[in-house]
N, C-alpha and C positions, 0 to 999 in steps of 0.2 A: 504496500498499499503506499500511495507515495505521500513525503512531509506535507503536511498542511502548510506550512507557510510558502515552499516551491512551489506548489500549484495553489496560493491566491496569486505569489508575485508570476506565475506562465501567466493568469486570467489576464491579470492584471495587464500583462504586455499584451497577448493578443487584441483585448478592448484598446486601447493606446494606438496600436496596429491597426487594429480595423476603425477605430475611427480615422485614423490619417487617412488609409484607405477612401471612405468613405468623401473626406474630403476634397482628393485629390480627384474622385469622380464627379464629387459637384464640381469642383474648379473644370474640368475637360468638360462636362456635358454644356454648363453655361458657357464654356468658348467657344462652340458650333453656333452658337449666334450669332459668329464673328464672321463667318465662311463669307455668308453675301456680300461682303464686303471689302473682299479680301484684295482687288482693285486699288481702290480707297485707299488701305494701310497702304500696298507697294507703293501707290503716291504719294504718301505722309511719308513711307522712308526716307525716299527720293527728295522731298522738300525738305525732311532736317538733315538729310545727309549735306547737300547744299547751304544751306542756312548756316550748320555749323561749322564745316569745312572756309567758307566768306568770313567768318567772327573770331575763326583761328587764325587764320593768318595778318591780323591785323598786328598782334606784337611782335609777328615774324617781319615784318615792314617795317617798324620804328626799327627792329635789333640793324635790318641794315642800312638805315637811314645813320644811327648813332657807328655801327662800328666801320662801314666802309666808306664814309662821305665827312662826316663831322669827325670823327674820332682821328681822321686822315689829312682835315686843315680844308678838306675838297667840298666843301658848301656851297654848291651852285642854285641858286635859286632857281631857276627852272626845273631842276631836278628833284627838291623839294617839293616845290609846289606839282610835278607830276606825279610826286608819290601822294602828297596829301590828297589830287583831284583819287587815285586807285584808292586808297583807303576810304574816301567816304563811298566810291563807287561800291566796296566792298560792303559797307554797313549799310547799303541801301537793298542790293539783291540779299544780306542777310534778314535784314526785315521783310520784304517781300514771301521772301520764302519762308520764313518763320508763324506770318500773318496767313498763308495760304494753307500749312501744317495745321495750323490751330484749328481753322476754319473744318479743312476736313475732318479731323478727328473729331472733333464736337458731333458734325454730320452723321459719322457713322459711329460714335457711343452712344449719342441720344435715340438713334436709329434703335438698337443695338436692346437698349434698354426699353426702349417704347414696345417693344415687340416681345421680349420678356415678360414687361407686364401686363402684357394685352394675353399672353398665353398661360401666365400665372392665374389673371380673372376669371378667365374661361376654365381652366382646371378646376377652381375651387367649387363656381357654379354647376361643377358635374358631379363632385363629391356627396355620398351618401347620408344623410341626416344624421348618421350613427358622429361618423366624422367631425359634427358640431358641436356633439355632445361632448364627446373628449377635448375637445378644441375648444380656446378662447378666443370672442371673436378681436379682441383687442390684440391679439397677438397676430391675427388675418389682418388685422388693418396695419399693422407695423409690417410686417412682410412684404404688403401691396405697394406699402408707399416708404417707407424708411430705409427696408432693405433693396427695393429696386435702386432707391437714389443711392445707396452706397457702392453699389454695381457700377451705377454711373460712372461716379467719382472713380472707379477703376480704371473705365474704358478711355476716360479722358483726364484724369490725371497722372493714377500712377503708370499707366499704358503710355502716356507722353512723354512721363520721366522714363521710366528703361530705352526710349526708343532716344529722347531727344541725349537723356542726360550719358545713356551708354554708348555712343557714338562718339559723344563730347570726352570723355575719360579715355578713350581708345584713341581717339586723335592727339588728344594732350598728352598721351604716352607717348607717341611718335615722333612730336616734336620735341619731347624733353628729350628723346633718346639722339634725335639728329641736333639736340644744340650743345650738350654733355653728356656721356653716359655715366660718368660718375657721378652727379650731382643727381640724375636719374633714378638712380639705384639705390641712393641715400634717402631718396623721395620716399620709393616704394617699402621704406621697411614700416611704415606706419598700418598698411592693408590687414597686416596677417591681425594688427590688435584692433582693429575694425570689426574683423571677422568676428572675433570674441566678444567683442562688445554686441555686436546685432546677436549674436546668437544665444550671450546670457538673457539678452532685453523680449526677447521674443516672446514665447511663455508668457512670461508675466503680463507682456499687451497684449496678448491675444486672453486671454483670462478677464482682465479686466473690461477689454472692450462686450466680451461675452454677459459679463455681469450686468453692465451699464445699458444693454437692450433686452435681457430681459426685463430690466425694472420699468426702464420706458412700456414696454409689453402689458406691465402691470398697470400701469399711470393709464395709460390709454384707456386701458378696460375698465379702469375704473370709473374716467371720467363720462365716457359711453353708456357703462350702467346706469351714472348717476342722470342725466342727463334722461334716459330714456324712464327713469324713475323720479321724475322732478318732482311732477304732484303730490305722490305718498309721501314722498320728504318733506313738503311741506307740510301736509295734511296731518304728517305724525311728526312736526315741530323736530325736524331731526339734524333742521341746520347746521348746529355745531358739533354733532359726533359726525357727521360725512365730512364737515370740513377738516375735524378731528384726524380723519381716517385719510384724507387727501392728505394733510399735512404730514404723513408718518410715511405714505408711497414717494412726494414731490421730496420731501428730505433724505429719501432713502435711495432714490433716483440721483441727487445732487451731488450726494456720498460717493457714487460710483462714480459720477464724470469727474467728482476734481480727482477720486485714486487715478483716471484715466490720465487726468488732462497733467496730472504729476509726474507718470510713467511718460507722457511723453516731450516733457521740460526737463528732464532729465535726461533723457535719451538725446536729445535735438543737440543741447548744451552739452553733454561729453564729447559728441561732434565738432561743436566748436573749439575745443579747447584742443584736442587734436589737429583739427586743421592748423592755428595759431602756432603749436609746438611746430608742425611741421616747416610753417613758414621762418620760424625764427632759425630752425636749424638749417634751412637752404640760403638765409640771407646771412647769417652767420659762416657757413663753407661758401660759398661765392663770393661773400667779401675780402675772405682772406686769399681766395684766388685771386681775385683783381688785382689786393695790394701785392700778393708776389707775382703779379702779370703774368698768371698761367690762364687769364681768362678775360676777353675781352668785358667792357659794360654793358655793350648792346647784348650780350649773352643775359648778364646775368639781370639786366631789364627785363627780357623776354621768358627767361627761365623764373624771374620772380611774379611774373602776369601769368605765366599759364600755371603754376602754384598755388596761385591762386582760384584762378579757375579749377583745377585742379579738383580742389576738396568742394568746389560748389555744387557739382552735377553727385559727387559721392556723399554730400549733407541732402540732397531735394531726393535722392534715391532711400536713402535712409528714413527720409521726413515720410517718404510715401510708406514706407513698412507698416506703421498701425494702421493706413489707408487699407493696404494688401490686407492685413490680418484680419478687419473687419471683413473684409470682401470677401475673402472666403469665410467665416461667418457666416454673412449676409446669403454665399452661395449657397452654403450649404444648407441653412434652413429653406431658402427658396425651393433646392432642387426634394430637399427632403417631400416639402409638399408637391410636386410636379410629380414625383416619383411612388407619391400615394396612390395606388389601386380603391376605387370606390369597391367599396361591400357589395351595394346593388350595381348589376352589368347589366347592360344590354345580352338577350339572348346572341349565338355563335348564328352565322348565316343559314346553316343547315336547320337548325332548332325555331328560328325566327320566325312569328305568323303575320300575317298584317289582318288588320280588323278596324277599316275603317268607323271612324264617328255615323256617318251617314248611312252606313250598312249595318252597324251593331243593332241590338233590339235589348239592351242591357240588360239582362239576365246576370245575375250572380249568386256564387256559391260558394261559399267558407266549408271545405270540407277538411273535417275533421283539426284545424288547424291547433298549431302549439305555438307560443310565442313567448321568449323571456329577455331583454336589453342587456339582461347576463343570462346563459342558456339554465345555469342551475337555478336560478329563481323567475321560475317563469309568472308575465303580467296575466295573460290566458292559457291556462292548463290545458282547456280543453274546451272548442266553440267548432258546432256542427250546423250553421246556417244555411238557407237558401231564399233568392229572393229574386220573383216571376219579376221578369218588365213589367215597367209601367208599376210597380206597386212601391207606395209610400210606407216604407217602416220606419217607426219613431224608437229611438233606444234611450233608456233611462236608466239611473244608478246612481249612486251616490259618489262621490270623489275617490280614483283611485282602483276603482269598478271594471276600468278596464275600454270603455268608452273609445276615448281619442283611438287608444291605440289600434284599437281595430278600424279606425278612419285612416291611420296612418300606414298599416297593411295594407288595405283596400288599392290606398296610392301608391304603392311599394316605395314609400320610404325607407320600410325596413322591410327585408324577408321576412318569410315565414320560419322556424325551428322544424318544422314538421307539418305534413299536410300541403294542402295548396289552396290556395284563392282562383278562383275560374270566372270568366266572362263570358258569357256564350259558349258555355264549355270548351272555353280556352285558357290555357296556365298564363297569369299573367305573367310569368317570369319568362315567357314564349312570345311577351309581345314587347316593341320597341317601345320606350318608358315617354318617347317623344309622343307616341299613339295613343300611350296609355293614359297620359296626362291633356290630351285632347278628348279623348273618351270618358272621363272620371270629370266633374267640375268639381272644386272644394269653396265653399264658404266659409270664413273661421270667426271665428267669435273676434278679433277686435281686423277686421279688413284696411289691409293694408294699402295705403295711395303713396302713388311717387310724386317726386318735386315734378308737374310741368301741367299739362292743359287738362279739362274734362274729360274733353275726345281723348287723346292718348292715352290718359285713366284709366277711360273705357275697355275701346281697342288694344289698350298693352301697347302702344307704338308699333305697331303693323299698319303703315299706311295701305296695305292692299284691301285693308275692312275699308269700306265707304263713312262720310259721316252721315248719307243718309240711313242708312242699316246701325250706327249708333245711336242715330234720335229714337228712331221706332223702338230699338231696346231701350231704352230711355222713356217712350210713352207706354212701353207694356209695364212695366214696373214701378209708374207713377211717379218719378223723379224729375222730368222733363218740364213742368212747372216750374223746380224751385232751383234745375239750373240757368231756366230762359231770364230767370230776374235774377241771378247774377250779372256783372259788371258787363264781360266779353260774351257774355251767354256758354257756350260749347271750348270759345278759345278761354277762357276765364285759366287763372293759370291758379295748381293750389301747393303749398307748401307740402315738407313734406309730412308725410304721416294723415295728410288733409286737416293738417288745422284749421279752424274757422268752424270747418261742417261739424255738424252733431253727427252722435255715432247713430241715425237714422239714417241718414244721411250719406253718411258712409257707407253705411249697410246696404242702403238701394243700389247706389254706385256700383258694389261688389254683384251686385243684382244681375245689373245692366251688362254686366262682363258675362256672365254664364248664356243670358239672352244673343249676345253676339255670338259666342266660339259655341253655342248647341252642344255640350257636351251629351252622350247619352244617359248618364249616371248623376245624380248629382248629390250631393254630400254638405248638409249646413251641420256644423258643429259649434253648438253653444252661439248661433248667429241671433239672438234675439237676449241673449243673457243681463249685457247691460243696458236692454232698452225700457222707457219709461210705459205704460200699458199703452197710451194712446201712439205711440211710435210703433208698440209691438204688434198693434192692429193693423197699422202700415204696412209694415213687413210681411205680418201675416197674407194682405193679401198679394200680395208683388209674391210671395212662394207659392202661392195657390198658381200664379199665370204662371212664373217658371218651372213651378215641379210636372206641371199639365205636362205629361208624355213619356215622363222620363224617371226611371228607376232613385226614390228618393229616399236618402237614408240624412234622417233627423236628429241628430245628436240633442238631448235637452235638460236641461233641469226642472225648467219650469213645465212642468206635467200638461198645461194648456196648450204649448207650444204641438204637442203630440197628441193629444187627445182624439184627433178624428183621423190619423193614420189609417190607413187600411188592418195595419201589424203594428204592434206594440213590444216588444222585446225588451226583457228585465233583467240587468244586471248585476251579479255581486261576484268577488274575489275572482274577475277574467272567467265566470260561469255566467250561461242564459239560463237564469232559473227558473222564470215564469215567462208566458208568450201569449198571444193573443192583442182582441181590442180591449177597448179601456173600460167595457160591460163587462167584459168577457170577465177581464182581469180582477176590475172590484168584485163579482159574484165569488171570483176565488175566496177571498177573507186572506189571501196570503200578502208577501211580501212588496207589491204593488199597492195593495192598498193601505198600509202603511205609508210607502211614500209618498200616495197624494190625500191622505189624513192629515200628515205634518206640514204639507206644503198648505193645504189649504187655513189651517191653524194659523199659519206664519202668515198668509193676506190677509186674516183677520184681523190679525195685530197690526199690521201697519196702517 
């Protein structure tokens, strides 16, 4: 049996190697986004080469003027003017190519990041609901916004530094050896020290950035959560408590930021000291050589200029090290999302069955299903339920009975653990999700309205749906008059979630959506829970219109909502304990009668 500590060390090493391997894989896959821009990067390389070459020729020109003419007393005004003109021309060339290089790099870098951001958002929208149960929304907001911006910095800053400063370093070394081999070798002594310092700081910088990013995600998530629940916070006078909790998150993020800043400052200032030490060494050695007449003054001037420039690209590259580290973290996080497969997948081509909404009848069968968000803890231990086409079925029960879970399964937000759900005899796992969601229409307790016009909220931004069709749907559900009273009628802009509209008005607009898209199966999940009695009557009238000719499932706490259903299913602990019409269930004197009696008493007390 192996030694436990040795096994632990081996496991830790494998974990570390695995983490490095995943980071490298993420980096490699993100870089694939740069392939369509390879011609642009080629142009950037040549622009950088020409611009840097022109820039580095300037000290060499001054060296020629000093050593070959001024030091020898050959100070011809015409020659000096010509060299000054060449110097100016080289400066203009350097400016032009640097300008073109920067613009090309920004064009390519921003294009790459825009594509990453587009793919990331598209992929997130395709993930299963179980993924959003596990991952905090604030973290995803950070991924789409901040992490992609960090990758943008990689392509527009780090990559620029690698290209420009890398070539600058190579060319400076070439000119230094061309001027004086001995002095050049002395200058390069500092390089191993630079490598050692970079190695020492690498892990510390990466950990500091990871801590900062995770704390930022928590802060953003907390802010989003509080903005969504601001009404509840003010109702229960929780402003001070939530402010205290915000301050804790904010202070934690500040501490992480300060740790990262301290690491960066220490890292960069270390290189400044090394650069100054190298300059002092070159000036002392070069000065002694000039004093003993073994080196010309122009050579020392050019060498001093190059040694100053020599540490600039090194410093720039090392300054980008923390950006590169943060880029690796961001790439790893983004690739982890892009590499996540949805739990609910479309059927393979061999198993795919096409069922169009205009051809479906709407018969629904829950065949001996079992489901649990955690397989060991089933929410629905066993259910066998069959709905005829066009039938209206009410589903009632206390909180936690499994009503909403049943609806999530029919929408295929989750897949059943055992059994099957079939529409017109076809297993919904064999129907492409896009078609399934056209077959099944869902109206939730809190209808979601987007920022945009009333028209676009009804047709969900699908321009193929005409204005006339939208207006007709709104007339059918009784919301047209309300919309026409708005300043720009159907072109009136709504804010996020439709603030400014009553709960009933938002619900009626969601009913109009159903009329526009015409699903064969309609689900109302507590659609009247937050409505007053008068508004509920309007919504009930709209419901009769919307549900006509459709298989309809109504989940309700208010039993008045389902009393006129063709059939009522009573659920308890994930099981169907009673079933029948309202009168039949009352006559049973069972669980439904208890719910009904309790509801009447609560209504009378109000």
